MOPAC internal coordinates of N, CA, C and O (Angstrom, degrees):
PM7 1SCF
backbone

  N    0.0000 0     0.00 0     0.00 0    0    0    0
  C    1.3567 1     0.00 0     0.00 0    1    0    0
  C    1.4746 1   114.97 1     0.00 0    2    1    0
  O    1.2310 1   119.42 1   -38.74 1    3    2    1
  N    1.2057 1   118.72 1   141.26 1    3    2    1
  C    1.5488 1   124.48 1  -175.64 1    5    3    2
  C    1.5912 1   104.64 1   -80.58 1    6    5    3
  O    1.2310 1   118.96 1   -35.84 1    7    6    5
  N    1.2910 1   119.59 1   144.16 1    7    6    5
  C    1.4635 1   121.38 1   176.28 1    9    7    6
  C    1.4827 1   106.58 1   -69.98 1   10    9    7
  O    1.2310 1   118.77 1   -26.95 1   11   10    9
  N    1.2573 1   119.94 1   153.05 1   11   10    9
  C    1.3863 1   132.06 1   177.29 1   13   11   10
  C    1.3973 1   118.13 1  -100.49 1   14   13   11
  O    1.2310 1   120.21 1   -34.70 1   15   14   13
  N    1.3209 1   117.20 1   145.30 1   15   14   13
  C    1.6140 1   121.52 1   179.87 1   17   15   14
  C    1.5712 1   102.56 1  -112.12 1   18   17   15
  O    1.2310 1   125.50 1   -29.65 1   19   18   17
  N    1.3327 1   107.03 1   150.35 1   19   18   17
  C    1.5024 1   120.53 1  -178.67 1   21   19   18
  C    1.4887 1   118.55 1  -139.86 1   22   21   19
  O    1.2310 1   115.36 1   -34.68 1   23   22   21
  N    1.3716 1   126.40 1   145.32 1   23   22   21
  C    1.3606 1   124.85 1   179.47 1   25   23   22
  C    1.4488 1   101.29 1  -115.93 1   26   25   23
  O    1.2310 1   118.92 1   -50.10 1   27   26   25
  N    1.3576 1   119.66 1   129.90 1   27   26   25
  C    1.3897 1   120.42 1   173.27 1   29   27   26
  C    1.5537 1   110.47 1  -127.47 1   30   29   27
  O    1.2310 1   123.61 1   -60.74 1   31   30   29
  N    1.4337 1   110.68 1   119.26 1   31   30   29
  C    1.4921 1   111.44 1  -176.16 1   33   31   30
  C    1.5365 1   107.20 1   -91.60 1   34   33   31
  O    1.2310 1   121.98 1   -38.63 1   35   34   33
  N    1.2815 1   113.81 1   141.37 1   35   34   33
  C    1.4864 1   116.68 1  -176.03 1   37   35   34
  C    1.3972 1   112.81 1    74.25 1   38   37   35
  O    1.2310 1   119.68 1  -144.75 1   39   38   37
  N    1.3727 1   118.22 1    35.25 1   39   38   37
  C    1.5274 1   123.03 1   178.49 1   41   39   38
  C    1.3277 1   119.05 1   -89.82 1   42   41   39
  O    1.2310 1   118.46 1  -172.23 1   43   42   41
  N    1.3544 1   120.54 1     7.77 1   43   42   41
  C    1.5068 1   119.59 1   179.96 1   45   43   42
  C    1.3811 1   120.08 1   -79.04 1   46   45   43
  O    1.2310 1   118.72 1   160.02 1   47   46   45
  N    1.3740 1   120.04 1   -19.98 1   47   46   45
  C    1.4240 1   123.75 1   176.68 1   49   47   46
  C    1.5715 1   112.76 1  -156.06 1   50   49   47
  O    1.2310 1   121.01 1   -13.11 1   51   50   49
  N    1.3166 1   115.67 1   166.89 1   51   50   49
  C    1.4797 1   119.49 1   175.58 1   53   51   50
  C    1.5703 1   111.63 1    66.90 1   54   53   51
  O    1.2310 1   123.03 1    40.74 1   55   54   53
  N    1.3276 1   111.80 1  -139.26 1   55   54   53
  C    1.4695 1   118.31 1  -173.46 1   57   55   54
  C    1.5633 1   109.03 1   -65.43 1   58   57   55
  O    1.2310 1   121.30 1   139.93 1   59   58   57
  N    1.3447 1   115.12 1   -40.07 1   59   58   57
  C    1.4440 1   119.11 1  -179.31 1   61   59   58
  C    1.5721 1   114.64 1   -58.83 1   62   61   59
  O    1.2310 1   121.90 1   147.18 1   63   62   61
  N    1.4753 1   113.98 1   -32.82 1   63   62   61
  C    1.3617 1   116.19 1   177.73 1   65   63   62
  C    1.5232 1   112.83 1   -72.86 1   66   65   63
  O    1.2310 1   123.37 1   139.94 1   67   66   65
  N    1.4289 1   111.15 1   -40.06 1   67   66   65
  C    1.5942 1   115.72 1   174.07 1   69   67   66
  C    1.3935 1   112.82 1   -55.15 1   70   69   67
  O    1.2310 1   119.28 1   139.62 1   71   70   69
  N    1.4014 1   118.98 1   -40.38 1   71   70   69
  C    1.4558 1   125.07 1  -177.52 1   73   71   70
  C    1.5687 1   110.74 1   -64.60 1   74   73   71
  O    1.2310 1   124.51 1   134.12 1   75   74   73
  N    1.4023 1   108.94 1   -45.88 1   75   74   73
  C    1.5988 1   114.18 1   174.64 1   77   75   74
  C    1.5406 1   108.57 1   -61.95 1   78   77   75
  O    1.2310 1   115.57 1   126.35 1   79   78   77
  N    1.1387 1   126.00 1   -53.65 1   79   78   77
  C    1.5006 1   126.01 1   178.84 1   81   79   78
  C    1.5130 1   110.64 1   -53.25 1   82   81   79
  O    1.2310 1   117.71 1   134.51 1   83   82   81
  N    1.1862 1   121.96 1   -45.49 1   83   82   81
  C    1.5071 1   124.04 1  -174.74 1   85   83   82
  C    1.5636 1   107.50 1   -67.99 1   86   85   83
  O    1.2310 1   118.87 1   131.88 1   87   86   85
  N    1.3650 1   119.75 1   -48.12 1   87   86   85
  C    1.3879 1   125.69 1   174.00 1   89   87   86
  C    1.5359 1   113.40 1   -52.94 1   90   89   87
  O    1.2310 1   121.00 1   130.61 1   91   90   89
  N    1.2594 1   115.70 1   -49.39 1   91   90   89
  C    1.4114 1   121.25 1   175.62 1   93   91   90
  C    1.5671 1   119.01 1   -61.97 1   94   93   91
  O    1.2310 1   123.51 1   143.91 1   95   94   93
  N    1.3885 1   110.88 1   -36.09 1   95   94   93
  C    1.3789 1   119.22 1  -178.74 1   97   95   94
  C    1.6885 1   110.36 1   -73.40 1   98   97   95
  O    1.2310 1   125.55 1   155.61 1   99   98   97
  N    1.3556 1   106.93 1   -24.39 1   99   98   97
  C    1.5170 1   115.38 1   175.09 1  101   99   98
  C    1.6072 1   111.92 1   -80.45 1  102  101   99
  O    1.2310 1   121.97 1   176.55 1  103  102  101
  N    1.2844 1   113.84 1    -3.45 1  103  102  101
  C    1.3723 1   114.10 1   177.48 1  105  103  102
  C    1.5602 1   115.98 1   101.12 1  106  105  103
  O    1.2310 1   119.64 1  -172.78 1  107  106  105
  N    1.2838 1   118.30 1     7.22 1  107  106  105
  C    1.5654 1   123.50 1   177.93 1  109  107  106
  C    1.6029 1   108.79 1   -87.19 1  110  109  107
  O    1.2310 1   126.54 1   -24.72 1  111  110  109
  N    1.2697 1   105.03 1   155.28 1  111  110  109
  C    1.4866 1   116.44 1   164.85 1  113  111  110
  C    1.5171 1   108.41 1   -93.19 1  114  113  111
  O    1.2310 1   121.25 1   -44.34 1  115  114  113
  N    1.3239 1   115.22 1   135.66 1  115  114  113
  C    1.4496 1   118.98 1  -167.89 1  117  115  114
  C    1.5163 1   109.51 1  -132.77 1  118  117  115
  O    1.2310 1   122.17 1   -54.00 1  119  118  117
  N    1.3915 1   113.46 1   126.00 1  119  118  117
  C    1.5028 1   120.19 1  -179.24 1  121  119  118
  C    1.6883 1    95.59 1   -96.42 1  122  121  119
  O    1.2310 1   124.62 1   -53.35 1  123  122  121
  N    1.3428 1   108.74 1   126.65 1  123  122  121
  C    1.4455 1   114.54 1   177.72 1  125  123  122
  C    1.5499 1   112.15 1  -106.14 1  126  125  123
  O    1.2310 1   119.78 1   -68.70 1  127  126  125
  N    1.3196 1   118.03 1   111.30 1  127  126  125
  C    1.5346 1   121.08 1  -176.61 1  129  127  126
  C    1.5354 1   102.65 1   -99.15 1  130  129  127
  O    1.2310 1   122.59 1   -47.17 1  131  130  129
  N    1.3994 1   112.65 1   132.83 1  131  130  129
  C    1.4480 1   121.34 1  -177.38 1  133  131  130
  C    1.4999 1   109.59 1  -149.05 1  134  133  131
  O    1.2310 1   117.54 1   -41.53 1  135  134  133
  N    1.2634 1   122.28 1   138.47 1  135  134  133
  C    1.5161 1   123.19 1   174.90 1  137  135  134
  C    1.5806 1   111.33 1   -70.13 1  138  137  135
  O    1.2310 1   121.22 1   136.11 1  139  138  137
  N    1.3441 1   115.28 1   -43.89 1  139  138  137
  C    1.2961 1   125.30 1  -168.62 1  141  139  138
  C    1.6594 1   110.18 1   -92.20 1  142  141  139
  O    1.2310 1   120.82 1   -64.79 1  143  142  141
  N    1.2697 1   116.04 1   115.21 1  143  142  141
  C    1.4029 1   122.36 1  -173.04 1  145  143  142
  C    1.4689 1   106.10 1   -63.66 1  146  145  143
  O    1.2310 1   116.90 1   133.81 1  147  146  145
  N    1.2541 1   123.50 1   -46.19 1  147  146  145
  C    1.3939 1   129.54 1   174.62 1  149  147  146
  C    1.4370 1   118.49 1   -49.16 1  150  149  147
  O    1.2310 1   118.24 1   146.28 1  151  150  149
  N    1.2478 1   120.95 1   -33.72 1  151  150  149
  C    1.4102 1   131.32 1   179.66 1  153  151  150
  C    1.5621 1   112.81 1   -61.29 1  154  153  151
  O    1.2310 1   121.55 1   151.95 1  155  154  153
  N    1.2706 1   114.65 1   -28.05 1  155  154  153
  C    1.4349 1   128.04 1  -174.21 1  157  155  154
  C    1.6125 1   115.02 1   -94.35 1  158  157  155
  O    1.2310 1   122.10 1  -172.79 1  159  158  157
  N    1.3138 1   113.58 1     7.21 1  159  158  157
  C    1.5054 1   116.50 1  -176.78 1  161  159  158
  C    1.5017 1   109.30 1   -66.83 1  162  161  159
  O    1.2310 1   116.98 1   150.99 1  163  162  161
  N    1.3054 1   123.35 1   -29.01 1  163  162  161
  C    1.4353 1   125.32 1  -175.23 1  165  163  162
  C    1.5970 1   110.36 1   -70.58 1  166  165  163
  O    1.2310 1   121.31 1   162.72 1  167  166  165
  N    1.3941 1   115.11 1   -17.28 1  167  166  165
  C    1.5000 1   112.35 1  -175.91 1  169  167  166
  C    1.5113 1   116.70 1   -61.73 1  170  169  167
  O    1.2310 1   122.16 1   138.39 1  171  170  169
  N    1.3766 1   113.47 1   -41.61 1  171  170  169
  C    1.4233 1   117.99 1  -179.38 1  173  171  170
  C    1.5183 1   113.67 1   -61.75 1  174  173  171
  O    1.2310 1   119.26 1   144.76 1  175  174  173
  N    1.2492 1   119.02 1   -35.24 1  175  174  173
  C    1.5005 1   123.69 1   177.20 1  177  175  174
  C    1.4503 1   113.73 1   -81.59 1  178  177  175
  O    1.2310 1   116.37 1   173.82 1  179  178  177
  N    1.3779 1   124.50 1    -6.18 1  179  178  177
  C    1.2996 1   122.56 1  -173.77 1  181  179  178
  C    1.6233 1   113.14 1   -74.60 1  182  181  179
  O    1.2310 1   117.77 1   -36.70 1  183  182  181
  N    1.3090 1   121.86 1   143.30 1  183  182  181
  C    1.3236 1   121.34 1  -172.24 1  185  183  182
  C    1.6021 1   114.65 1   -64.98 1  186  185  183
  O    1.2310 1   122.60 1   156.58 1  187  186  185
  N    1.3270 1   112.63 1   -23.42 1  187  186  185
  C    1.4928 1   124.39 1   175.85 1  189  187  186
  C    1.4570 1   115.83 1   -98.78 1  190  189  187
  O    1.2310 1   120.62 1  -160.09 1  191  190  189
  N    1.3781 1   116.42 1    19.91 1  191  190  189
  C    1.5164 1   121.00 1  -172.25 1  193  191  190
  C    1.6020 1   115.15 1   -58.64 1  194  193  191
  O    1.2310 1   119.03 1   161.36 1  195  194  193
  N    1.2421 1   119.46 1   -18.64 1  195  194  193
  C    1.3561 1   125.01 1   176.18 1  197  195  194
  C    1.5821 1   111.43 1   -67.56 1  198  197  195
  O    1.2310 1   119.19 1   161.27 1  199  198  197
  N    1.3336 1   119.14 1   -18.73 1  199  198  197
  C    1.5045 1   123.42 1   177.34 1  201  199  198
  C    1.4668 1   114.55 1  -115.05 1  202  201  199
  O    1.2310 1   122.28 1  -166.87 1  203  202  201
  N    1.4643 1   113.23 1    13.13 1  203  202  201
  C    1.4433 1   115.94 1   176.37 1  205  203  202
  C    1.5508 1   106.64 1  -115.33 1  206  205  203
  O    1.2310 1   122.12 1   -41.26 1  207  206  205
  N    1.3613 1   113.55 1   138.74 1  207  206  205
  C    1.4775 1   116.96 1  -177.49 1  209  207  206
  C    1.4413 1   107.14 1  -133.69 1  210  209  207
  O    1.2310 1   117.69 1   -56.06 1  211  210  209
  N    1.3662 1   122.00 1   123.94 1  211  210  209
  C    1.3657 1   128.60 1   177.92 1  213  211  210
  C    1.4514 1   119.87 1   -82.69 1  214  213  211
  O    1.2310 1   118.07 1   -38.32 1  215  214  213
  N    1.3062 1   121.28 1   141.68 1  215  214  213
  C    1.4304 1   123.47 1   173.66 1  217  215  214
  C    1.4273 1   106.01 1  -140.23 1  218  217  215
  O    1.2310 1   118.52 1   -56.31 1  219  218  217
  N    1.3588 1   120.43 1   123.69 1  219  218  217
  C    1.4665 1   119.14 1  -173.14 1  221  219  218
  C    1.5658 1   102.00 1  -119.26 1  222  221  219
  O    1.2310 1   122.79 1   -22.77 1  223  222  221
  N    1.4829 1   112.26 1   157.23 1  223  222  221
  C    1.3667 1   122.86 1   178.71 1  225  223  222
  C    1.4234 1   115.69 1   114.57 1  226  225  223
  O    1.2310 1   117.81 1    10.05 1  227  226  225
  N    1.2870 1   121.77 1  -169.95 1  227  226  225
  C    1.4858 1   128.03 1  -175.91 1  229  227  226
  C    1.4473 1   110.87 1  -134.06 1  230  229  227
  O    1.2310 1   118.71 1   -18.35 1  231  230  229
  N    1.3317 1   120.07 1   161.65 1  231  230  229
  C    1.4418 1   118.88 1  -178.58 1  233  231  230
  C    1.5573 1   109.27 1   -62.08 1  234  233  231
  O    1.2310 1   120.97 1   156.56 1  235  234  233
  N    1.2725 1   115.76 1   -23.44 1  235  234  233
  C    1.6191 1   113.14 1   174.43 1  237  235  234
  C    1.4603 1   113.22 1   -71.91 1  238  237  235
  O    1.2310 1   118.01 1   167.21 1  239  238  237
  N    1.4177 1   121.40 1   -12.79 1  239  238  237
  C    1.4020 1   118.30 1   178.61 1  241  239  238
  C    1.5614 1   114.25 1  -104.53 1  242  241  239
  O    1.2310 1   121.87 1  -170.29 1  243  242  241
  N    1.3370 1   114.02 1     9.71 1  243  242  241
  C    1.4213 1   122.73 1   179.62 1  245  243  242
  C    1.5109 1   105.93 1   -59.24 1  246  245  243
  O    1.2310 1   118.24 1   -29.52 1  247  246  245
  N    1.2706 1   120.95 1   150.48 1  247  246  245
  C    1.4502 1   124.12 1   175.98 1  249  247  246
  C    1.4895 1   107.74 1  -113.65 1  250  249  247
  O    1.2310 1   122.11 1   -31.55 1  251  250  249
  N    1.2781 1   113.57 1   148.45 1  251  250  249
  C    1.4543 1   126.61 1   173.11 1  253  251  250
  C    1.5060 1   108.58 1   -87.11 1  254  253  251
  O    1.2310 1   116.36 1   -13.50 1  255  254  253
  N    1.3016 1   124.51 1   166.50 1  255  254  253
  C    1.4563 1   122.55 1   176.88 1  257  255  254
  C    1.4085 1   111.45 1   -69.59 1  258  257  255
  O    1.2310 1   119.51 1   160.16 1  259  258  257
  N    1.3402 1   118.54 1   -19.84 1  259  258  257
  C    1.5412 1   120.29 1   172.63 1  261  259  258
  C    1.4252 1   115.59 1   -76.97 1  262  261  259
  O    1.2310 1   116.69 1   163.11 1  263  262  261
  N    1.3461 1   123.89 1   -16.89 1  263  262  261
  C    1.3874 1   124.48 1   169.98 1  265  263  262
  C    1.3779 1   117.12 1   130.12 1  266  265  263
  O    1.2310 1   118.08 1   108.37 1  267  266  265
  N    1.4019 1   121.26 1   -71.63 1  267  266  265
  C    1.4851 1   123.59 1  -179.30 1  269  267  266
  C    1.4338 1   114.25 1   -56.57 1  270  269  267
  O    1.2310 1   120.49 1   -24.14 1  271  270  269
  N    1.4432 1   116.67 1   155.86 1  271  270  269
  C    1.4170 1   117.60 1   172.70 1  273  271  270
  C    1.5487 1   114.36 1   -60.75 1  274  273  271
  O    1.2310 1   118.50 1   -35.03 1  275  274  273
  N    1.2424 1   120.47 1   144.97 1  275  274  273
  C    1.4711 1   117.91 1  -175.88 1  277  275  274
  C    1.5581 1   105.46 1  -102.31 1  278  277  275
  O    1.2310 1   122.37 1   -26.19 1  279  278  277
  N    1.2842 1   113.07 1   153.81 1  279  278  277
  C    1.4491 1   123.84 1  -178.69 1  281  279  278
  C    1.4185 1   108.79 1   -81.04 1  282  281  279
  O    1.2310 1   120.87 1   -34.02 1  283  282  281
  N    1.4136 1   115.93 1   145.98 1  283  282  281
  C    1.5278 1   117.78 1   178.57 1  285  283  282
  C    1.5373 1   104.83 1   -68.17 1  286  285  283
  O    1.2310 1   122.70 1   -39.36 1  287  286  285
  N    1.4450 1   112.43 1   140.64 1  287  286  285
  C    1.4562 1   119.56 1  -177.51 1  289  287  286
  C    1.5089 1   109.36 1   -80.37 1  290  289  287
  O    1.2310 1   120.25 1   -39.86 1  291  290  289
  N    1.4084 1   117.12 1   140.14 1  291  290  289
  C    1.4099 1   120.89 1   175.11 1  293  291  290
  C    1.5025 1   107.20 1   -83.89 1  294  293  291
  O    1.2310 1   119.73 1   -41.57 1  295  294  293
  N    1.3732 1   118.12 1   138.43 1  295  294  293
  C    1.5219 1   119.43 1   176.59 1  297  295  294
  C    1.5280 1   106.52 1   -61.72 1  298  297  295
  O    1.2310 1   124.94 1   -28.95 1  299  298  297
  N    1.4142 1   108.12 1   151.05 1  299  298  297
  C    1.3852 1   115.75 1  -171.27 1  301  299  298
  C    1.4830 1   116.64 1   -72.02 1  302  301  299
  O    1.2310 1   115.68 1   164.22 1  303  302  301
  N    1.3286 1   125.80 1   -15.78 1  303  302  301
  C    1.3879 1   128.83 1  -176.50 1  305  303  302
  C    1.5776 1   104.37 1   -74.42 1  306  305  303
  O    1.2310 1   118.59 1   160.90 1  307  306  305
  N    1.2729 1   120.29 1   -19.10 1  307  306  305
  C    1.5303 1   117.14 1  -176.28 1  309  307  306
  C    1.6149 1   105.58 1   -78.88 1  310  309  307
  O    1.2310 1   125.08 1   -27.81 1  311  310  309
  N    1.4589 1   107.85 1   152.19 1  311  310  309
  C    1.4096 1   112.35 1   175.16 1  313  311  310
  C    1.5263 1   115.30 1   -66.76 1  314  313  311
  O    1.2310 1   120.25 1   -29.92 1  315  314  313
  N    1.2940 1   117.13 1   150.08 1  315  314  313
  C    1.4705 1   120.24 1  -178.33 1  317  315  314
  C    1.5178 1   107.54 1   -57.60 1  318  317  315
  O    1.2310 1   119.31 1   -43.36 1  319  318  317
  N    1.4775 1   118.93 1   136.64 1  319  318  317
  C    1.3024 1   119.69 1   176.75 1  321  319  318
  C    1.5627 1   114.75 1    87.14 1  322  321  319
  O    1.2310 1   120.14 1   169.84 1  323  322  321
  N    1.2947 1   117.34 1   -10.16 1  323  322  321
  C    1.4109 1   122.68 1  -174.26 1  325  323  322
  C    1.4921 1   113.52 1   -92.48 1  326  325  323
  O    1.2310 1   119.79 1   -38.15 1  327  326  325
  N    1.2080 1   118.00 1   141.85 1  327  326  325
  C    1.5569 1   121.35 1   174.62 1  329  327  326
  C    1.4088 1   113.16 1   -99.96 1  330  329  327
  O    1.2310 1   120.11 1   176.01 1  331  330  329
  N    1.2830 1   117.40 1    -3.99 1  331  330  329
  C    1.6234 1   122.44 1  -174.61 1  333  331  330
  C    1.4764 1   106.15 1  -137.36 1  334  333  331
  O    1.2310 1   122.54 1   -32.38 1  335  334  333
  N    1.3610 1   112.74 1   147.62 1  335  334  333
  C    1.4074 1   122.31 1   176.02 1  337  335  334
  C    1.4413 1   116.80 1   -51.01 1  338  337  335
  O    1.2310 1   115.21 1   -23.98 1  339  338  337
  N    1.2316 1   126.68 1   156.02 1  339  338  337
  C    1.4926 1   126.56 1   178.65 1  341  339  338
  C    1.4490 1   104.61 1   -70.90 1  342  341  339
  O    1.2310 1   120.75 1   -27.59 1  343  342  341
  N    1.3290 1   116.17 1   152.41 1  343  342  341
  C    1.5254 1   121.89 1   176.33 1  345  343  342
  C    1.4704 1   112.96 1   -49.32 1  346  345  343
  O    1.2310 1   117.93 1   137.53 1  347  346  345
  N    1.2957 1   121.55 1   -42.47 1  347  346  345
  C    1.3573 1   128.46 1   178.77 1  349  347  346
  C    1.5003 1   117.27 1   -54.36 1  350  349  347
  O    1.2310 1   122.07 1   154.94 1  351  350  349
  N    1.3843 1   113.64 1   -25.06 1  351  350  349
  C    1.4160 1   115.90 1  -175.49 1  353  351  350
  C    1.5685 1   110.39 1   -97.10 1  354  353  351
  O    1.2310 1   121.74 1   174.36 1  355  354  353
  N    1.3758 1   114.28 1    -5.64 1  355  354  353
  C    1.4448 1   122.47 1   177.27 1  357  355  354
  C    1.6049 1   105.63 1   -69.30 1  358  357  355
  O    1.2310 1   119.95 1   -55.51 1  359  358  357
  N    1.2549 1   117.69 1   124.49 1  359  358  357
  C    1.5179 1   119.46 1   174.69 1  361  359  358
  C    1.5215 1   110.10 1   -71.08 1  362  361  359
  O    1.2310 1   121.64 1   -36.03 1  363  362  361
  N    1.4175 1   114.46 1   143.97 1  363  362  361
  C    1.4186 1   117.99 1   171.47 1  365  363  362
  C    1.4171 1   105.89 1  -127.10 1  366  365  363
  O    1.2310 1   121.99 1   -31.35 1  367  366  365
  N    1.5308 1   113.80 1   148.65 1  367  366  365
  C    1.3849 1   124.38 1   179.52 1  369  367  366
  C    1.4009 1   114.21 1   -97.51 1  370  369  367
  O    1.2310 1   117.73 1   -56.75 1  371  370  369
  N    1.3553 1   121.93 1   123.25 1  371  370  369
  C    1.4718 1   119.63 1   173.84 1  373  371  370
  C    1.3793 1   116.37 1  -112.48 1  374  373  371
  O    1.2310 1   118.80 1  -173.20 1  375  374  373
  N    1.3599 1   119.89 1     6.80 1  375  374  373
  C    1.4021 1   121.36 1  -179.37 1  377  375  374
  C    1.5961 1   112.75 1   -78.28 1  378  377  375
  O    1.2310 1   119.67 1   -42.83 1  379  378  377
  N    1.2204 1   118.23 1   137.17 1  379  378  377
  C    1.4392 1   127.23 1   175.37 1  381  379  378
  C    1.4936 1   112.42 1   -79.83 1  382  381  379
  O    1.2310 1   118.38 1   -37.12 1  383  382  381
  N    1.3421 1   120.70 1   142.88 1  383  382  381
  C    1.4189 1   121.49 1   177.76 1  385  383  382
  C    1.4523 1   112.40 1   -65.34 1  386  385  383
  O    1.2310 1   122.10 1   -38.38 1  387  386  385
  N    1.3198 1   113.57 1   141.62 1  387  386  385
  C    1.3643 1   119.41 1   176.43 1  389  387  386
  C    1.5827 1   120.31 1   -67.14 1  390  389  387
  O    1.2310 1   115.87 1   -48.99 1  391  390  389
  N    1.1898 1   125.45 1   131.01 1  391  390  389
  C    1.4897 1   125.20 1   179.62 1  393  391  390
  C    1.4262 1   108.11 1   -59.31 1  394  393  391
  O    1.2310 1   119.20 1   -40.58 1  395  394  393
  N    1.3084 1   119.13 1   139.42 1  395  394  393
  C    1.4525 1   126.94 1   174.82 1  397  395  394
  C    1.6003 1   110.48 1   -69.76 1  398  397  395
  O    1.2310 1   124.94 1   -46.12 1  399  398  397
  N    1.2652 1   108.12 1   133.88 1  399  398  397
  C    1.5502 1   111.86 1   174.11 1  401  399  398
  C    1.4533 1   109.74 1   -75.21 1  402  401  399
  O    1.2310 1   118.56 1   -29.30 1  403  402  401
  N    1.3974 1   120.36 1   150.70 1  403  402  401
  C    1.4693 1   127.73 1   178.90 1  405  403  402
  C    1.4295 1   110.25 1   -93.67 1  406  405  403
  O    1.2310 1   115.89 1  -154.60 1  407  406  405
  N    1.3318 1   125.42 1    25.40 1  407  406  405
  C    1.4470 1   124.85 1   176.88 1  409  407  406
  C    1.4808 1   108.24 1   -89.80 1  410  409  407
  O    1.2310 1   120.10 1   180.00 1  411  410  409

């Protein structure tokens, strides 16, 4: 069976770190994505460090081959120049609340 690779976002601490450690212990190679560089200090000291790979930053800090950070793209269905979806795309709720039972 070939080893599996995983990507865990927020894997620097808490539940994300526990997931990273579990996947690595099960034999997987794990890419750990975290915004805070300091949260990944434990990776170098981990016994399975050879299978753990750190990536820091956010999608807003990604770089294009041309160099400067690229801006997030707006979905095509939004009007040009708008930063919010058109009002017709905003869901509306027409359901009435259910009466409470007297039991």
